[in-house]
N, C-alpha and C positions, 0 to 999 in steps of 0.2 A: 306642834309639828310645823316646820317651815314648808310652805307650799312652793312648788316650782313648776315651770312649764316644760313639757317633754315634746320634742319635735323629731321626726324621722324623715328627712328629705330624701328625694329619689336621685339626686345628682349632686356632685361636689360643689358646683357653683352655688346652688341653693343653700347648701350647708354653710359655705363661706359667708354668703349674704346674711344668713340668719344670725350668725355669731358677730359679724362685723357691726350689724345694726343694733346690738344689745350689749352694752359693756358688762352686764352681769351673766352673759351666756357662756357656756363652756362646751367644747366638743366631748362626746362620750364614745369611747371605742370598746375595748374589752371590759373596762370598768374595774379591773383588779386593783387599781390604786385609787382612782377617784371615788369609787363607792365606799371604800374604807374611810376616806377623808370626809365624806358626807356623814357617815355614822359618827365619826369622832368630833364633828363640828369644825374641822380644819378648813374645809371647803364649804362655802355657802352660796352657790350660784343661784341666779333667778331662773335660769333656763338651761336645759341639757339638749344638745343637738346630736342625735345618734348618727354616727357615720359608718355603722357596721354594714349597711346595705348600699354602698355607693360603687360597688364593682371594683374595689381596691384590694381584692383578695387573690390576685394572680401573680405568679412568678414567670417572667418572660425573658427570652434571649433578646438582647438589644444591641444595636450599633450605637456607640457613644459619640457625642459631638466632636471628640478629639480623633475620631477614626478607629478607636479601639472597640473591643466587644466586651460584653459583660451580662449581668443579670439585672433586670428591673424588678424589685421586690415591692409589691403593693403594700400600702400602709396597714391594711387590715389582715395581712397574712398572719396566721397564728404562729406563735413561737415554735410549738412542737412540729407543725407542718414544715416550717422552713428548715429546722434542724435535721429533719428526716430526708430531705431531698438529696438524691445522690450527687447532683451537680454542685450543691453547696458543700457537701462533705468533701468532695474531690477538689474543687477549685478554691474554696474558701474555708479550710478546716478550722481556722480560729473562730470564725463566725458560728459554725455548727457547735464547736465545743463550748463556746461562751453561752449559747442558747441552752444547751443541755445542762449547764451548771447553774442556771438561774431558777430559783423558786422550786416548786414541786411540780410533778407531772400534771396534776389537776390545774394548777395555775397556768402552766405553759400551754395547756389546751385552750385556755381562754384569752390569754394575753396576746396582744398584737405587736407587730413590728414598731409602728410609730408610737404606740402607747408605752412600750418598753422604754423607748428613748426619752419620753417625756414624763416618766414617773418622777415623783418628787422625793426629796431626801427622807431617809428613815431616822433622822436625828430624833432622839426621844423627846427633846424639848419642842421641836416643831410639831410633834403629834400630840403633845399635852397642852391643851388650850388654857390650862390654869397657870402656865408659866410664860414669861416674856420671851418673844422670839421675833427678831427682825425680819426673818423670811416669811413668817406667817402674818405678823402685824408690824410693818415697818415703823421704826422709831421707838420700839418698846424695849430693845436691848437683846443681848444674846446670853441665855442661861447656860449654854454649853461652855462659855469661857469662864473658867473657875469652877465649873460643875463637873458632872460625870463626863469625861472626855476621851474615853478609850477609842471611840470611833472617829474622833475629830481629824480634820485635814492637817497635813504636814507641809503641803505646798500650796501656794496661791491663796491662802486664807486672808481675811481682812479683819479689822477690829469689830466689824459688824456681823461677821458670820464665819464659822469654822467648820461648817458641815461638809459632807462629801456626797458625790453623786452615786446612786446605788446600782445603776444598770450594768450588767455584764456585757450585753450586746453592744452598748455604746463604746466600751473599751476596745472590743474587737474591731468595730467599724473605724475607730480612730487610727488603728494600725494598718488598715487596708485601703486608705485613701478613697473612702466612699463619697458619694454625692447625695445630697438631700434635695428632693424635688418638692416645691412648696407652691400651693395655690392660694392666692390672696385676692383682695378686692381689686388690685391692679393687674391681675393676671398671674401667670406662672413664672416662677424664678427658680434657679438652681444655685445651690451653695456647696462649697467643699464641706465635708462633714465636720472638719475642725472648727468651722465658724458657727456651728449650731449652738453649742453650750458656751457659757461664759463664766468667768470668775466672779465672786460675789461683789468685790469693791464696796461701794456705798449703796448698791441696789441689790441686796441678796434676794429680794422677792422675785427678781427676774432670773429664772434658771437658764433661759435661752435668749437668742437674738430674734425670735419670732415676734411679729407684731400681732396684736389682738385681731382675731379673725383669720389669720393665716393657718392653713391646714397642710400638714405633711401628707402628700399623696403617694409618695414612693421613695425608696432608697435604691440607688444604683451602685452595684458592685462591679468594679473594673477588673477584668482578667489581667493578671500580672504574675511574674515569677515570684515576687514577694508574697502575693496572696496565696499562691499554691503551696508555698513553703512557709506556712504560718501555724502558730499554735497559741494556746491559751491555758493559763493556770490560775486557779482561784484558791486562796488560802482563807479558810473560814472556821468558825467555832465547831460546826458539825457538818458532816458531808451531806446529810439528807436534805437540809433546807436551812440556809442562812445566807445573809448578805456577806459580801467580801470584806475581810479585814484588809487585805490588799489583793490585787489581781494584776496579771501581766499578759498582754497580748503582744505578739511579735511576729514579724515576717523577715526572712533572711535570704539573701542571694549571695552565693560564694563564687569567686573566680576559680579558674582551673587550678591555681596554686594554693587554694584553700583560704585565701584572704577574703575579707568582706568587700564584696562589690557594692552591696546596698543593704540597708537594714531599716526596719520600722519597729519602734517600741512604744507601747502605750501602757500607762499604769492606771489601775482603778483603786478606789478606796483611800486615795491619798489627797484628793482635791475636790473642789466644787464641780469639776468637770473631768472627763477622761484626760489624763495628763500625758501629752506627747513628750517623751524623753528625748528631745532633739539634741541636747548637749551630749547625752550618751551615744546617740546615733552618730553624731559627727566624730566623736572620739574613736568609734569602732571602724568607720569606713576606711578601707585601704590597709587595715591591719589584721592580725590574727584574731581568731574567735575563741581562744582558750579562756579558762576560768579567770586567770589573772587579769586579762584584758577586759572581760565583761565586768568584773568587780570594780576595776578602776573607772570604767565608763559610768557605771551606776553611781559610784561615789561622787564623780564629777557632777552628775545630775542632782544628787542629794545635797550639794553644797548650798542650794537655795532653800533647803528644808528647814522648818522650825518645829522642834519637838519638845515635849516635856516628859515628866515621869510616866504619864499615862500613854503617850503615843510613841515613845522612843522605839518600841518594838517594831513599829511599822517600817522604819528606815531599814532595819536589818532584814525584815521579812521581805520587803519588796526587792532589795538587793539580791537576796538568795533566790527568790522566785525568778528574777531576770536571768541569773546564771543557769537555773534549771531549764527554763524555756529555750533560751538560745543554745544551750548545750544539746538539748534533745533535737532541735532543728538541725544543728550542724552535723550530728551523727546521722540523722535521716538523709540529709543531702549527700553525705559521704557514701553511705550504703547504696543510695540510688545511682550515684555516679560510677560505682564499682561493678554494677551488674552488666 
C-alpha cells in the first residue's frame, strides 16, 4: 500500500502553501473523481490537502468588477445544493439543468463546484494503467488512437490525445460567460471561464491553465439576458447515469423582430475542453433563429471537425442537439414576450 500524508488546513492560504511547497501534493474536495483514481492507480500523490472546511461553501449575491451583478458560488458548494437554489434555476437555468444531468443523486450530493470542473477524462485508456496514455504518462502514446474510439474528440484533438472533457457544469459555464476566482502563491487572480481549460496539443497531461498550488476558490456568474434565457441538453447512453456523448448549452437573446441579437453556444463531449461554437454564434447573430439557420450555423462550426467511423455520429448528434436547444429557447422567449 502506498503511504500518503493527509492535511486539513483551516484557511485557503495555508492550503495553497501546503500544495505549492510539495510537487507531489494534491487538493482534495468532494473526492468523487480523485478517490477513484487513487484506487485505480491513476493518481499517486504523496500528500492530500483537504479543502472541504475552508469556508468556500456559500452562494452570495455580488457586485462584479465591471459594475454588473451576479452570484459568487464557493468552490465547495455541493452540486445538488447549487442546482436546487431558486436564484440559480431562475437566473441561470442552463447551469441548474447541467448540474442535474450530471452523475447520480448520491454523487451530486458529494461533488463540489470546483471539483466538477477539474475532474479528469473518463477515457477508458486513461483509467487503465496497463495501457499507454500520454495524459496519464506523458510520452507513452495514445491507445485511443486506433483503439476503441466511440467517445473520442472530433474537435481540437492532437496526435498526442483525442480524449474529451466529461463535466456537464463546465459546458454550461462556458455558455454563460462565467469567471473563475483563483488563489495562488502570488495572491488572487480572476480569469474568464473560457481560459480555464485547454486543448491537448503536445501537453495532454495538463487539463487546465492552473499552475501547481493554485486553488479555485469561487466561480462568479454574471446576470445577463443570455444567462436568463439559457438551456442545456445532454445526449447519453442511458438517462439515469452516464457521461455525455454530446451536450449543448446555449443562451439566446432575440430582438423585437425575432432576429438574433446575441447568442452563446457551448458543446460538450466533442473536445478536450468545453467547445465554444463561436463560428456558429457569428453566423446566427442578426439573422433568423429557424431550424435551417441553426443547422447551417452548426455545419459551419463542424467544418473544423475530424471524424471517423466510430465518431461520425457525434457531428450529427451535436448538430441536432443545437437545433433542439435553440428552438426551445426561441419558443420560450416568444411565449414570454406575448404575455
